[in-house]
Backbone bond lengths (Angstrom), bond angles and torsions (degrees), N, CA, C in turn:
res aa  C-N    CA-C-N  psi(-1)  N-CA   C-N-CA  omega(-1)  CA-C   N-CA-C  phi
1 X - - - 1.445 - - 1.529 110.89 -
2 X 1.285 117.73 8.30 1.455 118.88 178.08 1.507 110.90 -66.17
3 X 1.299 116.05 141.97 1.482 120.34 -176.48 1.514 114.15 87.62
4 X 1.304 117.28 -16.56 1.463 120.34 177.88 1.507 109.48 -100.84
5 X 1.337 115.73 147.26 1.468 120.62 178.56 1.537 108.56 -86.68
6 X 1.315 116.61 141.32 1.475 121.54 178.17 1.523 107.73 -63.91
7 X 1.348 115.33 145.89 1.470 119.74 178.28 1.499 112.77 -81.21
8 X 1.317 118.27 -20.37 1.468 121.08 177.91 1.528 107.30 -131.40
9 X 1.335 114.46 126.63 1.477 120.92 176.57 1.475 109.32 -124.54
10 X 1.323 116.12 154.46 1.448 120.93 174.52 1.533 109.18 -115.30
11 X 1.348 114.79 139.22 1.458 120.52 175.40 1.514 106.94 -132.98
12 X 1.306 116.54 161.94 1.494 120.95 177.75 1.528 109.23 -76.33
13 X 1.333 115.88 135.45 1.464 121.43 176.65 1.536 107.34 -85.72
14 X 1.312 114.46 159.13 1.452 121.47 177.97 1.522 111.77 -90.49
15 X 1.338 117.26 6.93 1.473 121.07 -177.38 1.517 109.72 -137.44
16 X 1.329 115.13 163.37 1.453 122.02 179.77 1.517 111.89 -104.84
17 X 1.336 117.83 -23.60 1.456 121.67 178.44 1.530 109.77 -148.48
18 X 1.307 116.25 158.48 1.457 122.43 -177.16 1.527 108.25 -123.33
19 X 1.372 115.82 135.73 1.450 120.41 176.21 1.556 107.47 -113.27
20 X 1.314 115.24 126.46 1.467 120.29 -179.19 1.532 109.37 -101.36
21 X 1.317 117.99 124.00 1.439 123.53 -179.20 1.516 108.01 -116.56
22 X 1.357 117.87 128.39 1.453 123.05 -178.09 1.545 109.72 -70.71
23 X 1.290 115.01 118.45 1.477 121.50 -179.91 1.537 111.46 -66.98
24 X 1.335 116.43 -39.39 1.470 120.74 -178.45 1.532 110.54 -64.17
25 X 1.331 117.42 -44.67 1.473 121.65 176.59 1.531 110.14 -61.52
26 X 1.321 116.62 -42.15 1.479 120.58 -178.68 1.556 110.60 -61.39
27 X 1.303 116.39 -39.90 1.474 118.95 179.06 1.515 111.83 -67.40
28 X 1.309 118.18 -36.66 1.462 122.95 -179.09 1.516 109.90 -69.66
29 X 1.311 119.26 -36.11 1.453 123.24 -176.24 1.552 111.43 -80.41
30 X 1.310 119.27 -25.42 1.468 124.20 178.40 1.548 112.24 61.08
31 X 1.304 118.98 47.52 1.463 120.62 174.75 1.515 110.42 87.95
32 X 1.347 113.66 -148.82 1.461 118.66 -179.99 1.505 113.90 100.90
33 X 1.321 117.16 9.83 1.453 121.08 -178.59 1.520 111.55 -121.59
34 X 1.333 116.01 168.30 1.459 120.87 -179.55 1.508 112.57 92.22
35 X 1.312 115.20 -178.43 1.475 121.42 -175.19 1.513 112.55 -60.13
36 X 1.325 118.12 -41.99 1.452 121.29 -177.87 1.524 111.91 -101.92
37 X 1.325 117.39 -2.41 1.459 120.58 177.03 1.531 114.47 79.58
38 X 1.320 118.35 16.16 1.431 121.65 -177.92 1.509 115.69 -107.71
39 X 1.326 116.94 1.68 1.483 119.39 -175.47 1.522 111.42 -101.96
40 X 1.327 114.46 159.41 1.446 120.69 170.96 1.546 107.11 -76.03
41 X 1.315 117.40 156.93 1.447 121.03 -176.32 1.519 111.34 -58.68
42 X 1.293 118.37 -42.07 1.482 121.71 -178.67 1.514 111.46 -56.15
43 X 1.328 116.32 -49.52 1.464 121.07 -178.28 1.530 110.72 -67.24
44 X 1.312 118.61 -41.98 1.470 122.63 178.71 1.533 109.93 -62.23
45 X 1.305 118.64 -40.66 1.451 122.34 179.37 1.517 110.75 -62.61
46 X 1.347 114.51 -45.12 1.498 119.24 -178.41 1.509 110.74 -58.60
47 X 1.311 117.89 -43.16 1.454 119.59 -178.52 1.533 112.19 -74.48
48 X 1.318 118.63 -34.48 1.461 121.04 178.68 1.522 113.46 -72.85
49 X 1.318 117.63 -28.18 1.462 122.17 -176.91 1.534 113.53 -83.50
50 X 1.316 118.38 -8.71 1.453 120.55 178.40 1.500 109.30 -59.86
51 X 1.312 117.63 130.79 1.449 120.85 179.55 1.513 115.82 83.70
52 X 1.329 116.39 1.57 1.462 119.50 -179.50 1.532 112.55 -109.77
53 X 1.288 117.42 10.43 1.448 122.16 -178.92 1.507 109.20 127.51
54 X 1.326 115.75 -168.93 1.463 121.31 -176.05 1.523 107.88 -105.87
55 X 1.334 116.53 99.17 1.448 121.88 -179.90 1.535 109.95 -120.52
56 X 1.303 117.90 141.02 1.438 122.43 174.66 1.526 107.20 -111.01
57 X 1.323 117.05 124.66 1.463 122.67 178.45 1.524 105.61 -102.57
58 X 1.340 115.36 122.57 1.445 121.93 -175.52 1.528 110.47 -124.33
59 X 1.312 115.86 128.44 1.467 121.20 175.77 1.541 107.48 -85.16
60 X 1.303 116.69 127.32 1.455 122.23 -179.92 1.534 109.31 -115.84
61 X 1.345 117.59 153.01 1.462 120.05 -173.81 1.547 115.96 -55.22
62 X 1.338 117.66 -55.67 1.449 120.21 -177.50 1.524 107.89 -163.08
63 X 1.330 117.10 135.79 1.477 121.40 177.37 1.502 112.17 -98.35
64 X 1.356 117.77 3.72 1.470 123.99 175.16 1.560 112.99 59.50
65 X 1.331 116.85 34.46 1.483 120.32 174.28 1.498 108.35 -111.98
66 X 1.315 120.05 -42.20 1.440 126.40 171.83 1.567 115.04 53.31
67 X 1.307 116.08 63.24 1.471 118.38 176.09 1.547 112.04 -73.47
68 X 1.305 116.61 160.30 1.455 118.61 175.06 1.486 109.01 -85.93
69 X 1.323 119.24 130.06 1.461 126.52 175.31 1.517 112.69 54.49
70 X 1.329 117.18 46.18 1.467 122.58 174.62 1.536 109.15 -157.85
71 X 1.296 114.93 163.73 1.486 121.38 179.16 1.537 108.02 -117.28
72 X 1.330 116.66 132.37 1.464 122.02 178.45 1.529 109.46 -78.31
73 X 1.339 113.87 136.04 1.444 121.46 -178.08 1.545 106.58 -136.37
74 X 1.326 117.32 129.56 1.448 122.74 178.35 1.512 108.90 -128.13
75 X 1.324 116.19 128.63 1.435 120.95 173.08 1.539 107.20 -89.92
76 X 1.304 117.62 127.17 1.479 121.35 -175.61 1.517 111.35 -61.12
77 X 1.307 118.07 -27.63 1.483 122.22 177.10 1.507 112.04 -71.26
78 X 1.350 117.75 -17.44 1.461 123.32 177.73 1.516 110.31 -130.19
79 X 1.331 117.69 69.90 1.467 120.91 -171.72 1.529 114.67 -64.94
80 X 1.315 118.89 -20.35 1.461 121.24 -179.43 1.517 113.51 -88.66
81 X 1.316 117.95 2.80 1.465 120.88 -175.54 1.541 109.16 -121.87
82 X 1.335 115.25 119.48 1.469 120.79 178.58 1.515 108.16 -108.02
83 X 1.293 117.78 130.80 1.471 123.25 176.57 1.511 107.71 -101.05
84 X 1.340 116.09 133.17 1.461 122.29 175.15 1.521 106.24 -106.93
85 X 1.322 116.71 110.20 1.468 122.63 -172.78 1.513 109.58 -104.32
86 X 1.340 114.99 118.05 1.457 121.65 -179.14 1.536 110.16 -82.93
87 X 1.345 116.62 147.71 1.478 118.17 176.20 1.536 109.67 -59.63
88 X 1.302 116.53 142.63 1.460 121.27 -179.97 1.505 111.76 87.84
89 X 1.332 118.97 -3.90 1.456 120.53 178.07 1.519 109.56 -61.13
90 X 1.353 117.30 145.45 1.432 122.23 178.45 1.524 110.11 -67.69
91 X 1.358 114.88 120.31 1.458 119.84 -177.34 1.524 112.50 -62.91
92 X 1.318 117.74 -31.89 1.484 120.53 177.67 1.526 109.96 -64.29
93 X 1.324 118.86 -38.82 1.465 121.16 177.60 1.525 110.61 -67.81
94 X 1.323 116.75 -41.65 1.471 120.52 179.28 1.540 109.86 -62.17
95 X 1.304 115.51 -52.91 1.463 120.78 -176.08 1.520 110.37 -68.63
96 X 1.318 118.96 -36.06 1.461 122.00 178.07 1.542 112.85 -61.02
97 X 1.324 116.17 -32.30 1.435 121.16 177.40 1.523 113.53 -79.20
98 X 1.327 116.29 -19.89 1.445 122.33 -177.64 1.548 112.53 -96.23
99 X 1.318 114.15 -45.45 1.458 121.88 -170.98 1.512 111.34 -133.01
100 X 1.298 117.81 110.69 1.446 118.86 174.81 1.529 111.59 -61.25
101 X 1.323 118.17 156.68 1.462 117.82 178.03 1.540 111.59 -54.01
102 X 1.332 113.90 137.57 1.488 120.49 -175.41 1.535 108.88 -72.61
103 X 1.326 114.52 131.41 1.468 119.04 179.03 1.523 107.64 -93.16
104 X 1.304 115.09 132.49 1.486 120.24 175.84 1.496 109.73 -80.49
105 X 1.291 115.41 140.69 1.462 120.39 -179.26 1.489 112.73 -112.57
């Protein structure tokens, strides 16, 4: 196999966990998150998670759950648990359940 490139390679990620946010739910809810309540969940999570560790927030097309007046959120580290986040939910409560306070080393 010398001279040929491997078909699968591994590299180090810049994050320790991934949060999947349903894009379709986010569009239906029209924001309602963050300090002033005008952000989409994905953007509010990104700003709230700064300094709490290395998290990647990813918008995905549809998680096929489709709750009324809520956004589906899945933490990749807990694939069997889906969170339904309602607009106006306290971001500290949301983030506290996802990411414990970051310990400085």
